[in-house]
C-alpha positions as CSV (number, residue, x, y, z in Angstrom):
1,M,151.0,80.9,116.6
2,Q,152.1,79.3,113.4
3,N,152.1,81.2,110.1
4,G,150.0,84.0,111.7
5,N,147.1,81.7,112.4
6,I,145.5,81.3,115.8
7,G,145.6,77.8,117.2
8,S,142.5,75.8,117.0
9,A,142.1,75.6,120.8
10,A,141.9,79.4,121.0
11,M,139.2,79.7,118.4
12,A,135.5,79.5,119.3
13,K,133.7,76.4,118.0
14,R,130.7,77.0,115.8
15,R,127.5,75.4,117.1
16,F,124.9,74.2,114.7
17,L,121.4,73.1,115.7
18,D,120.4,69.9,114.1
19,K,117.6,70.6,111.7
20,Q,115.3,67.6,111.9
21,P,112.5,67.1,109.3
22,L,108.9,68.0,110.3
23,T,106.9,65.2,112.0
24,Q,103.5,64.4,110.7
25,A,101.8,66.2,113.6
26,E,103.9,69.4,113.0
27,G,103.1,69.2,109.2
28,L,99.4,68.7,109.9
29,T,99.4,71.7,112.3
30,A,101.2,73.9,109.7
31,L,98.6,72.9,107.0
32,I,95.7,73.6,109.4
33,M,97.1,77.0,110.3
34,M,97.6,77.9,106.7
35,G,94.1,76.8,105.9
36,V,92.6,78.9,108.7
37,G,94.7,81.9,107.7
38,L,93.6,81.7,104.1
39,T,89.9,81.2,105.1
40,L,89.9,84.2,107.4
41,G,91.7,86.3,104.8
42,G,89.2,85.3,102.1
43,I,86.2,86.1,104.4
44,S,87.7,89.5,105.3
45,V,88.4,90.4,101.6
46,T,84.9,89.3,100.6
47,I,83.3,91.4,103.3
48,F,85.5,94.4,102.4
49,M,84.6,94.1,98.7
50,A,80.9,93.7,99.5
51,L,80.9,96.8,101.7
52,S,82.9,98.8,99.2
53,A,80.5,98.0,96.3
54,A,77.4,99.0,98.4
55,A,74.9,101.5,97.1
56,Q,75.4,105.3,97.3
57,G,74.5,105.6,101.0
58,S,76.9,104.7,103.7
59,W,76.9,101.0,104.6
60,Q,76.1,101.8,108.3
61,E,72.9,103.5,107.3
62,L,71.9,100.8,104.9
63,W,72.7,98.1,107.5
64,L,70.5,99.8,110.1
65,S,67.6,100.3,107.7
66,G,67.8,96.7,106.5
67,Q,68.5,97.7,102.9
68,L,72.1,96.3,102.7
69,N,72.2,93.6,100.1
70,F,75.2,91.6,99.0
């Protein structure tokens, strides 16, 4: 030990993973997944909003009677 420091051989080495840029295939996959997620989210929100704005009766009753309009 010199000046209160531990020798470099005794210290654990830090290991870093090399971060490589996305390939075209990985970028395309990421874009497709984001598009699918946004589309499904939009459809879900639209359905929820349509069912929330339905007439006074419950939407199940209106659906079964054929009176549910969007």
